[in-house]
C-alpha positions in Angstrom: 188.2 -101.1 -165.0 189.8 -102.5 -161.3 193.5 -102.8 -161.6 195.4 -105.5 -159.0 198.9 -105.0 -157.5 200.1 -108.2 -159.4 200.0 -106.4 -162.9 203.6 -105.8 -162.7 205.2 -108.7 -161.4 208.9 -108.1 -163.3 208.7 -105.1 -160.2 210.5 -106.0 -156.8 207.8 -106.4 -153.8 209.3 -103.2 -152.8 209.0 -101.8 -156.3 205.3 -102.5 -156.3 204.3 -101.9 -152.8 205.3 -98.0 -153.4 203.6 -98.0 -156.7 200.3 -99.0 -154.8 200.9 -96.7 -151.9 200.9 -93.6 -154.4 197.9 -95.1 -156.3 195.7 -95.4 -153.4 193.4 -92.9 -154.6 192.4 -95.0 -157.1 191.5 -97.9 -155.2 188.0 -99.5 -155.4 186.0 -98.6 -152.5 186.1 -100.9 -149.9 181.8 -101.3 -149.8 180.5 -104.1 -152.0 184.2 -104.9 -153.3 185.1 -108.4 -153.6 188.8 -109.9 -153.3 190.7 -111.0 -155.8 190.0 -114.9 -156.2 193.7 -116.3 -156.4 192.2 -118.5 -159.4 192.4 -115.2 -161.6 196.0 -114.8 -161.0 196.7 -118.7 -161.9 194.4 -118.6 -164.8 196.2 -115.6 -166.3 199.7 -117.5 -165.8 201.1 -115.1 -162.9 201.1 -118.0 -160.6 200.9 -121.8 -160.9 199.7 -122.7 -157.8 198.1 -121.3 -154.8 200.7 -121.7 -152.3 202.7 -119.2 -154.9 200.2 -116.4 -155.1 199.8 -116.5 -151.4 203.9 -116.4 -150.5 204.2 -113.7 -152.8 201.1 -111.6 -151.6 202.7 -112.4 -147.9 206.2 -110.7 -149.3 204.6 -107.9 -150.8 202.3 -107.0 -147.5 205.7 -107.3 -145.4 207.1 -104.7 -147.6 204.5 -102.5 -147.2 204.3 -103.0 -143.6 207.6 -102.1 -143.7 207.5 -99.0 -145.4 204.3 -97.7 -144.0 206.1 -98.2 -140.3 209.3 -96.9 -141.4 207.9 -93.8 -143.2 205.5 -93.0 -139.3 208.9 -93.7 -137.4 210.4 -90.9 -139.0 207.7 -88.4 -138.7 209.1 -85.4 -136.5 206.6 -85.9 -133.3 208.0 -89.7 -133.2 211.2 -88.6 -133.5 211.0 -85.8 -130.7 209.3 -87.9 -128.3 212.2 -90.6 -128.6 214.3 -88.2 -128.3 212.8 -86.7 -124.9 212.6 -90.1 -123.4 215.9 -90.8 -124.2 216.8 -87.1 -122.4 214.3 -88.3 -119.2 216.5 -91.6 -119.0 219.9 -89.6 -119.6 218.9 -87.5 -116.4 217.6 -90.5 -114.5 220.8 -91.9 -114.4 222.7 -88.7 -113.5 220.3 -88.6 -110.3 221.0 -92.1 -109.5 224.4 -92.2 -110.3 225.4 -89.3 -108.4 223.6 -90.0 -105.5 225.2 -93.2 -105.3 228.5 -91.4 -105.7 227.5 -89.5 -102.8 227.5 -92.6 -100.7 230.7 -93.7 -101.9 232.6 -90.9 -101.1 231.3 -90.2 -97.5 233.5 -93.6 -97.1 236.4 -91.6 -98.4 236.1 -88.3 -97.0 233.4 -88.2 -93.6 233.4 -84.6 -93.3 231.5 -84.8 -97.0 227.4 -84.7 -95.5 224.5 -85.2 -97.2 223.8 -81.5 -97.7 226.5 -81.2 -100.2 223.8 -82.7 -102.5 222.1 -79.3 -102.6 224.7 -78.6 -105.2 224.7 -79.0 -108.6 226.0 -81.7 -110.1 228.5 -80.7 -111.8 230.0 -78.5 -109.3 229.3 -81.9 -107.1 231.1 -84.2 -109.3 233.9 -81.8 -109.4 234.1 -81.9 -106.3 234.1 -85.6 -105.9 237.3 -85.6 -107.7 239.6 -84.5 -105.2 239.7 -88.5 -103.7 239.1 -91.9 -103.9 241.1 -94.4 -105.8 241.0 -95.0 -109.8 238.0 -96.9 -110.3 235.8 -93.8 -108.1 237.4 -91.5 -110.5 236.0 -92.9 -113.2 232.7 -93.2 -112.5 232.8 -89.2 -111.4 234.2 -89.4 -115.2 231.5 -91.2 -116.6 228.8 -88.7 -114.9 230.8 -85.8 -115.9 230.1 -87.3 -119.5 226.6 -87.9 -118.8 226.1 -84.7 -117.8 227.8 -83.0 -121.4 225.8 -85.5 -123.3 222.3 -84.6 -121.6 223.3 -81.1 -122.4 224.0 -81.9 -126.0 220.9 -83.6 -126.3 218.4 -80.9 -125.1 219.7 -78.2 -127.5 219.5 -80.6 -130.3 215.8 -80.9 -128.9 215.3 -77.8 -128.7 216.8 -77.0 -132.1 214.5 -80.0 -133.4 211.4 -78.3 -131.7 211.7 -75.1 -133.2 211.9 -76.2 -136.6 208.7 -78.5 -136.3 206.7 -76.1 -133.7 207.6 -72.8 -134.3 204.4 -71.4 -132.6 204.7 -73.3 -129.3 208.9 -73.5 -129.1 208.3 -69.1 -129.4 206.1 -69.4 -126.6 207.6 -71.8 -124.1 210.6 -72.4 -125.2 211.9 -75.6 -127.5 212.8 -78.1 -124.7 209.6 -77.4 -123.0 207.6 -77.4 -125.6 208.9 -80.9 -127.3 208.0 -81.9 -123.8 204.3 -81.2 -123.8 204.7 -82.7 -127.2 206.0 -85.7 -126.0 203.6 -86.2 -122.9 200.8 -85.8 -125.3 201.6 -87.9 -127.5 202.4 -86.1 -130.7 201.2 -82.4 -131.8 197.5 -83.2 -133.3 196.8 -85.0 -129.7 198.1 -81.4 -128.1 196.3 -79.2 -130.4 192.8 -81.2 -129.5 193.9 -80.8 -126.0 191.5 -78.4 -123.8 194.1 -75.9 -122.0 193.0 -77.4 -119.0 194.4 -80.7 -119.7 197.5 -79.0 -121.1 198.1 -77.2 -117.8 198.2 -80.3 -115.6 199.7 -82.4 -118.1 202.8 -84.1 -116.7 201.0 -83.9 -113.0 198.9 -86.8 -113.6 199.7 -88.5 -110.3 198.7 -85.0 -108.3 195.2 -84.8 -110.2 194.7 -88.4 -109.2 195.2 -87.9 -106.1 193.5 -85.2 -105.8 190.2 -87.1 -107.3 190.7 -90.3 -105.3 191.5 -88.8 -101.8 190.4 -85.1 -101.7 194.0 -83.5 -101.6 194.2 -79.8 -103.6 194.4 -80.4 -107.0 197.8 -79.4 -108.9 198.1 -75.6 -110.7 200.6 -76.6 -113.8 202.7 -79.7 -115.0 205.4 -79.7 -117.4 204.2 -76.2 -118.0 205.8 -75.0 -114.7 209.1 -75.4 -116.1 208.6 -72.1 -118.0 210.4 -69.0 -116.4 207.3 -67.1 -115.9 205.6 -69.7 -114.3 207.9 -70.7 -111.8 209.1 -67.3 -111.3 206.1 -65.7 -110.7 204.5 -65.2 -107.0 203.5 -68.6 -105.4 199.7 -67.3 -105.2 199.9 -65.9 -108.9 201.4 -68.9 -110.5 198.0 -70.9 -111.0 196.7 -67.7 -112.9 199.9 -67.6 -115.2 199.6 -71.3 -115.4 196.1 -71.1 -116.7 196.9 -68.2 -118.9 199.8 -70.1 -120.7 197.7 -73.5 -120.7 195.4 -71.2 -123.2 197.6 -69.6 -125.5 199.9 -72.7 -126.1 196.2 -74.3 -127.3 196.2 -72.0 -129.5 200.1 -72.3 -130.8 199.7 -76.0 -131.0 196.6 -75.5 -133.1 198.7 -73.4 -135.0 201.8 -75.5 -135.6 199.3 -78.3 -136.7 197.2 -76.7 -138.9 199.5 -73.9 -140.6 203.1 -74.8 -139.6 204.3 -71.5 -139.7 205.1 -69.1 -137.1 202.6 -66.4 -136.3 204.7 -63.3 -134.8 201.9 -61.7 -133.4 200.0 -64.3 -132.0 203.2 -65.0 -129.7 203.5 -61.2 -129.0 199.8 -60.8 -128.0 200.3 -64.0 -125.8 203.9 -63.0 -124.4 201.8 -59.4 -123.4 198.8 -61.5 -121.7 201.3 -63.9 -119.9 203.2 -60.6 -118.4 199.8 -59.3 -117.4 198.6 -62.1 -115.8 201.9 -62.4 -113.5 201.6 -58.6 -112.2 199.9 -58.4 -109.1 196.2 -56.3 -109.4 
């Protein structure tokens, strides 16, 4: 016997939506299914007119859509993806603001040259607090505030990644794992990627340039942020990045299908990465 969504109209549209979501497994198959004729509801005295039926059905569909959208946005991948995007935006704001302040401070202290931009941002901002008017110092303080905000958000992203992606985080660190997953568009997509794709994830511009102009292909993308890659000798970075990308591909699948930390896998992976970074 078929059951319809309007069987208990005394419930609110939200309650009906929740009940129907739980009973999706009992819905009839799509093949050969004939949608309900609105006249049936009128004949049963549930609605007075077709317009009343359509109006209530529209309200129900909106409630169901809001419920599904809210559930999707609260998933771990989506949350971390937004956090990483915000982190990148803050980093861009810091770089832009610091550059403008350096130019501004040059009008106050002509001895303050462009070479000072090689200093770390926090030290650079602290150095510029020694001069300028009140509004300039307020801008410098805003830059320091953004630095503190970026550090706090970086720590939170790492914690979230370690909880949601234990194998990837144990292998490359929470922040790098979060960046890889955000760039891929989610853990499922990362788990389905080949190791070659993961190796250059984040270096798409360099890859397209190689394909169109014949320039040197990129050896690594986001995974360059991992200590074993950027600390490796230049002639070994490609090999380390290749091995690391292969282990990340496996770690992503472990996180997606098992959702638990495999310590033996992480230990073995670290040993293989360490061997790749040694000269033979």
